[in-house]
NUSE-488689 format. One record per residue (C-alpha): residue in one letter; z, x, y. Coordinates in steps of 0.05 Angstrom, whole numbers, plus 32768, in hexadecimal, padded with zeros to 4 digits. Layout:
AZXY ...
//
This chain:
X800280008001 X7FEE801F8046 X80298039806B X8034802E80B5 X802E806C80E1 X8071808680F5 X80808070813C X80B280A78146 X807880DA8138 X804B80B8816A X808280BC819E X808E81068191 X804281148196 X803B80EF81D4 X8077810F81F4 X805D815581E1 X801881458202 X803A812D8240 X806881688243 X802E8199823F X800881748274 X8044817482A1 X804F81BE8296 X800781CF82A8 X800C81A582E6 X804C81C782F9 X802C820D82F6 X7FF381F68322 X802681D88355 X804D821B8356 X800F82438364 X7FF98213839C X803E821583B8 X803C826083BF X7FF9825B83DF X801482278410 X804E82568423 X801E828C8430 X7FEE825F845A X802A8241847F X803F82888497 X7FF7829484B0 X7FE5825184D2 X8010821184D4 X7FD681E484E9 X7FAE81FB84AE X7FE981EE8481 X7FEB81A38496 X7FA2819A8489 X7FA881BF8448 X7FE381938431 X7FBD8154843F X7F80816A8417 X7FAD818583DF X7FD2814483DA X7F93811E83D1 X7F74814E83A1 X7FB581588378 X7FC2810D8371 X7F7C81028355 X7F80813E8326 X7FC381278309 X7FA780E28300 X7F6D80FC82D9 X7F96812D82B1 X7FC780F4829C X7F8F80C68285 X7F7F80EB8244 X7FC980F08232 X7FD480A6823F X7F958094821A X7FAA80BF81DE X7FEE809D81DD X7FD0805881E2 X7F9E806981AB X7FD5807D817A X7FFB803C8187 X7FBB8014817B X7FAD8038813A X7FF5802B8124 X7FEB7FE18134 X7FAD7FDD810B X7FCB7FFF80D0 X80097FD080D4 X7FDA7F9380D7 X7FB57FAC8099 X7FF87FB58075 X80107F72808A X7FCE7F528071 X7FD87F74802D X801D7F588029 X80047F11803A X7FCE7F178004 X80037F2A7FCE X80307EED7FE7 X7FF37EBF7FE3 X7FE17ED87F9D X802A7ECC7F88 X802C7E867FA6 X7FEC7E757F82 X800B7E887F40 X80477E597F4E X80157E227F63 X7FF07E297F22 X80317E277EFA X80477DE87F1F X80047DC67F11 X800B7DDC7EC7 X80517DBE7EC3 X803C7D7F7EE5 X80027D767EB2 X80327D837E79 X80647D517E95 X802D7D1C7E97 X801A7D2B7E4F X80637D257E38 X806A7CE27E5B X802E7CC97E36 X804A7CE17DF5 X808C7CBE7E04 X80667C7E7E19 X808D7C807E5A X80847C447E87 X80717C5A7ECD X809F7C407F03 X80847C167F3C X807E7C3F7F7E X80B57C297FAF X809F7C0E7FF1 X80BC7C2C8031 X80C07C1C807A X80CF7C4D80B1 X81097C3D80E1 X81277C598120 X81727C5E812D X81827C36816B X81CF7C3B816B X82087C5E8149 X824D7C438142 X826C7C87814A X82B07C6B8136 X82E67C8E810E X82F07C5380E0 X82A97C3680D9 X826B7C5F80C9 X822F7C3580D8 X81EE7C3880FC X81BB7C068115 X81707C0C8109 X81357BE88126 X81197BC380E8 X812F7B8180CC X811C7B4580A0 X80DA7B3F80C5 X80C77B8480A9 X80DA7B6E8062 X81217B908064 X81557B718036 X81A17B768032 X81B57BB18007 X81737BD78010 X81817C23800E X81747C4D804B X815F7C958042 X814E7CD38068 X81277D11804F X81617D278022 X81797CE78003 X819E7CA5800C X81CA7CA1804A X81DD7C588049 X81C97C0F8039 X81BA7BCF8061 X81F97BA4806A X81E57B7880A6 X819F7B5E80B0 X817D7B4080ED X81337B2F80F9 X81227B71811E X81617B9C8113 X81917BAE80DB X81D57BCF80D4 X81DD7C0880A3 X821E7C188080 X821D7C658075 X82317C838032 X826C7CA88055 X828B7C64806D X82CD7C53804B X82B07C118036 X82767C318012 X82797C357FC4 X823A7C4B7F9F X82327C4F7F52 X82137C937F43 X82057CC57F0A X82007D0E7F07 X81B77D217F05 X81BC7D537ECA X81FB7D447EA4 X81F37CF87EAE X823D7CED7EB9 X824A7CAA7EDF X82797C9D7F17 X82837C767F58 X82757C9C7F9A X82A47C847FD2 X82A17C94801C X82DE7CB0803F X82C87CAC8089 X82C37CF78087 X828B7D2C8078 X82977D26802D X82947CF07FF9 X82C57CE67FBF X82B77CDB7F76 X82E07CA47F51 X82E07C887F0D X82C47CC77EEE X82D77CD47EA5 X830C7D097E9A X82FC7D4E7E7C X82B37D4E7E8E X828D7D8D7E9C X826C7D8B7EE1 X82357DB97EF6 X82357DDB7F3A X82007DC37F6B X81EE7D877F44 X81D47D4A7F68 X81F17D057F64 X81BF7CCC7F5D X81C57C807F64 X81CD7C627F1E X81AF7C1E7F31 X81EA7BFA7F11 X81F37BB47F2B X81AA7BB27F3F X81B67BB67F89 X819B7BFD7F91 X81617C1E7F6E X81707C567F3D X81657C9E7F4B X81737CA77F95 X81987CE67FA7 X81D87CD97FC9 X82017D1A7FC9 X820B7D5E7FAD X82457D787F83 X825F7DBD7F92 X82927DE07F65 X82AC7E097FA0 X82C37DCA7FC5 X82EA7DB17F89 X83117DF07F74 X83537DDB7F94 X83457D927FA0 X836C7D5D7F7B X83327D2D7F8A X82E97D3B7F7B X82BF7D3C7FB9 X82737D3F7FC5 X82477D537FFF X821F7D178017 X81D47D178021 X81C17D4F8052 X81BE7D41809D X81DB7CFB8096 X81FD7D0580DA X81BB7D1980FD X81987CD780F6 X81597CC5811E X81207CAD80F2 X81307C8F80AD X810D7C6A8076 X81237C278058 X81117C19800F X80F97BD2800B X811C7BC87FC5 X811A7B807FAF X81537B7F7F7B X814A7B367F6C X81057B447F55 X811A7B807F2C X814F7B557F0B 
//
């Protein structure tokens, strides 16, 4: 892989060139100074005229002498930038090649998954219908955790419909108007959601505590829980659809806790745009 030119070496080379140029200019100035002293002793008027001409000539000479040095220094920096761009381009090509391999693997696993579903004669689930909603108010209270959104029964929303963000379920519809609805957040003390652990399939009830964490209740004793395992809605009771992520279990939070706690869906307290799942539980039943 090409290596970038050492910038310290460029600086040393540039400094060396400038030092030599300055030394050469200093010698010339010393010689002219001696000549000026001699001329000044002979004729002061001639000295003034000579100084004027010398100033013009020396300034132009120093400017011309400095241009090659500056051009050389700039050239080295440009060469270094080109080598760096080439090296960066090679790294991007390698990353792109690696990403393509992962993409091919993902497509292969997807195809394999579809084949396994066919072998198991799996019934494909109906796609859930969504509607996008904006938050128009927040209770902000210590004892009630609710928000109001700008969709209602005119938009097909029903009581109990789950409300989600990009990370999972953050609440459900508890009050319904024609063009607005009130959402009870999962962290509210009145919220109780039947859930299961995504991998181990242990069932429990997830209860809000009006805090940044949720509490697990009615979990069987002496069960082995896996760190960073998601909790999903179980669909028991038919009100909520099955398989919506609600929280995340972390072993670190439960080392010294008498009660099991869970982190709710990410960014539940930074709500702006949400989605309501238009789940008709009467039809499902």
